[in-house]
C-alpha positions in Angstrom: -100.5 -86.8 64.8 -96.9 -85.6 64.7 -95.4 -83.4 67.4 -92.6 -81.1 66.5 -91.1 -77.8 67.7 -89.9 -74.6 66.1 -87.2 -72.3 67.6 -87.5 -68.6 67.0 -86.3 -65.3 68.4 -88.2 -64.3 71.5 -88.0 -61.1 73.5 -88.2 -61.2 77.3 -88.4 -58.7 80.1 -85.9 -58.1 82.9 -85.3 -55.3 85.4 -82.1 -53.7 86.8 -81.6 -51.7 90.0 -79.4 -49.3 87.9 -77.4 -49.2 84.7 -74.4 -51.5 84.8 -71.1 -49.6 85.1 -67.5 -50.1 86.2 -68.3 -49.2 89.8 -70.2 -52.5 90.1 -68.4 -55.1 92.1 -71.3 -57.5 92.9 -74.1 -58.6 90.7 -77.1 -60.3 92.3 -79.4 -62.2 90.0 -82.7 -62.7 91.8 -85.4 -65.1 90.6 -89.0 -64.4 91.5 -91.5 -67.0 92.5 -94.6 -68.5 90.9 -97.2 -65.8 89.9 -94.9 -62.9 90.6 -93.5 -60.2 88.3 -89.9 -59.2 88.2 -90.5 -55.4 88.5 -92.3 -55.8 91.9 -89.9 -58.6 93.1 -86.9 -56.3 92.4 -88.4 -53.6 94.6 -87.9 -55.8 97.6 -84.1 -55.6 97.0 -83.8 -51.9 96.0 -83.0 -50.8 99.6 -79.8 -52.9 99.3 -78.7 -51.6 95.9 -75.6 -49.4 95.9 -73.1 -48.1 93.3 -71.1 -51.3 93.8 -74.0 -53.7 94.1 -76.3 -54.3 91.1 -79.5 -56.3 91.2 -80.9 -58.1 88.1 -84.3 -59.6 88.1 -85.2 -61.7 85.0 -88.9 -62.3 84.4 -90.3 -65.7 83.6 -91.8 -65.9 80.1 -95.0 -67.8 80.9 -97.9 -65.5 82.0 -101.4 -66.1 83.2 -104.2 -64.3 85.1 -103.9 -65.0 88.8 -107.7 -65.3 89.2 -110.3 -66.1 86.6 -109.8 -64.4 83.3 -109.0 -60.8 84.2 -107.2 -58.7 86.8 -103.6 -59.2 88.0 -101.2 -61.1 85.9 -98.3 -63.2 87.2 -95.4 -65.0 85.5 -94.1 -68.6 86.1 -91.0 -70.4 85.1 -92.8 -73.6 84.0 -95.8 -75.9 84.5 -96.1 -79.6 84.0 -97.1 -79.0 80.4 -94.1 -79.1 78.1 -91.9 -79.0 81.1 -88.6 -80.1 79.5 -89.1 -77.6 76.7 -89.7 -74.8 79.2 -86.5 -75.7 81.1 -84.5 -75.6 77.9 -86.0 -72.3 76.9 -85.2 -70.9 80.4 -81.6 -72.0 80.1 -81.1 -70.3 76.7 -82.9 -67.2 77.9 -80.8 -66.9 81.1 -77.5 -67.8 79.4 -78.1 -65.1 76.8 -79.2 -62.5 79.3 -76.2 -63.0 81.6 -73.8 -63.0 78.6 -75.2 -59.7 77.5 -75.1 -58.1 80.9 -71.6 -59.3 81.7 -70.3 -58.1 78.4 -70.9 -54.6 79.5 -68.1 -54.9 82.1 -64.4 -54.9 81.5 -63.8 -56.1 85.0 -66.4 -58.8 85.7 -68.3 -58.5 89.0 -68.7 -61.3 91.5 -71.9 -63.2 90.8 -74.6 -64.0 93.4 -77.9 -65.8 92.8 -81.0 -65.8 94.9 -84.1 -67.9 94.0 -87.4 -67.4 95.8 -90.0 -70.3 95.9 -90.3 -71.7 92.3 -87.4 -69.4 91.4 -85.1 -71.4 93.7 -85.4 -74.6 91.7 -85.1 -72.7 88.4 -82.0 -70.9 89.7 -80.2 -74.1 90.7 -81.1 -75.9 87.6 -79.8 -73.1 85.4 -76.7 -72.2 87.5 -75.6 -75.9 87.6 -75.2 -75.8 83.8 -74.2 -72.2 83.3 -70.6 -71.7 82.1 -69.9 -69.1 84.8 -69.3 -69.5 88.5 -71.2 -68.3 91.5 -69.9 -66.8 94.7 -73.2 -67.1 96.5 -76.4 -69.1 96.1 -79.4 -68.3 98.2 -82.4 -70.7 98.2 -85.3 -68.8 99.8 -88.6 -70.6 100.5 -87.6 -73.2 98.0 -84.8 -75.6 97.3 -82.6 -77.4 94.8 -84.3 -78.7 91.7 -84.8 -82.4 92.3 -83.9 -83.2 88.7 -80.6 -81.2 88.8 -77.6 -83.0 87.4 -75.8 -83.8 90.7 -72.4 -84.6 89.3 -72.3 -81.3 87.4 -73.8 -79.4 90.3 -71.3 -80.9 92.8 -68.4 -79.5 90.8 -70.1 -76.2 89.9 -70.9 -75.3 93.5 -67.6 -76.4 95.0 -66.5 -72.9 95.8 -70.0 -71.4 96.2 -71.4 -70.2 99.6 -74.9 -71.7 99.8 -77.8 -70.6 102.1 -81.2 -72.2 102.6 -83.7 -69.8 104.1 -87.2 -70.7 105.4 -89.9 -68.9 107.3 -91.0 -70.6 110.5 -94.7 -70.3 109.5 -94.3 -71.1 105.8 -97.3 -73.2 105.0 -96.1 -74.1 101.5 -93.1 -76.0 102.8 -94.1 -79.5 103.8 -92.2 -82.1 105.9 -92.0 -84.3 102.7 -90.3 -81.6 100.7 -87.9 -80.9 103.6 -87.0 -84.5 103.7 -86.4 -84.7 100.0 -84.2 -81.6 100.2 -82.2 -83.0 103.1 -81.4 -86.2 101.1 -80.6 -84.1 98.0 -78.1 -82.0 99.9 -76.5 -85.1 101.3 -76.0 -86.5 97.8 -74.8 -83.1 96.6 -72.2 -83.2 99.3 -71.9 -79.4 99.7 -72.2 -77.4 102.9 -75.5 -75.5 103.0 -76.1 -73.0 105.8 -79.7 -73.3 107.1 -81.3 -70.1 108.2 -84.8 -69.4 109.6 -86.8 -66.3 110.3 -90.2 -65.6 112.0 -92.6 -65.4 109.1 -94.3 -67.1 106.2 -93.7 -67.5 102.4 -92.0 -64.2 102.0 -88.7 -62.3 102.1 -87.5 -61.0 105.4 -85.7 -57.7 104.9 -83.4 -57.9 107.9 -82.2 -61.4 107.2 -81.9 -60.5 103.5 -79.7 -57.6 104.5 -77.4 -59.8 106.6 -77.0 -62.3 103.8 -76.4 -59.7 101.0 -74.0 -57.6 103.0 -72.1 -60.7 104.2 -71.5 -61.9 100.6 
């Protein structure tokens, strides 16, 4: 048996809070979590969208039914199967998407990234290798990708304001994962502001407002 791959043109879905225009000063790229869809994830940020603040929600390209073989469908950034191939595809997809969006601006906006749950690891893994620079990185209910290239990420995030946000009742966050993230942050050698809210595996609108408006 011979394993091989074939690269081809693929269309993906993304959502914007409004059309890009020259009034935009800040672009927020928000990564949904496992089993979510970008359209509904973006709705959680719409109350913060303004003429000068644009939200972009890319949608992961892997889909599945959330229960059995019918009903609601969700997207995910990768599974264990063909993991490295999924990561490479994600990077090409996101690089191309950001290039297309940013080309619509004569004056480039500041770039902020928020990753939720599985989207946090995907966001850090992508942003570390992206040719652009980030003003803000928010890891919500998730953390840095453990296979992120630390030397590259250390330089990439040198001027980036980084937040780690967790809910106090988030049952998906374990002591083991927290310990691994603590060690990873130490090795990354970058200041990460740790924030907590009363809640579970979810976005908190008031804390989200404070972070976005502070950026």
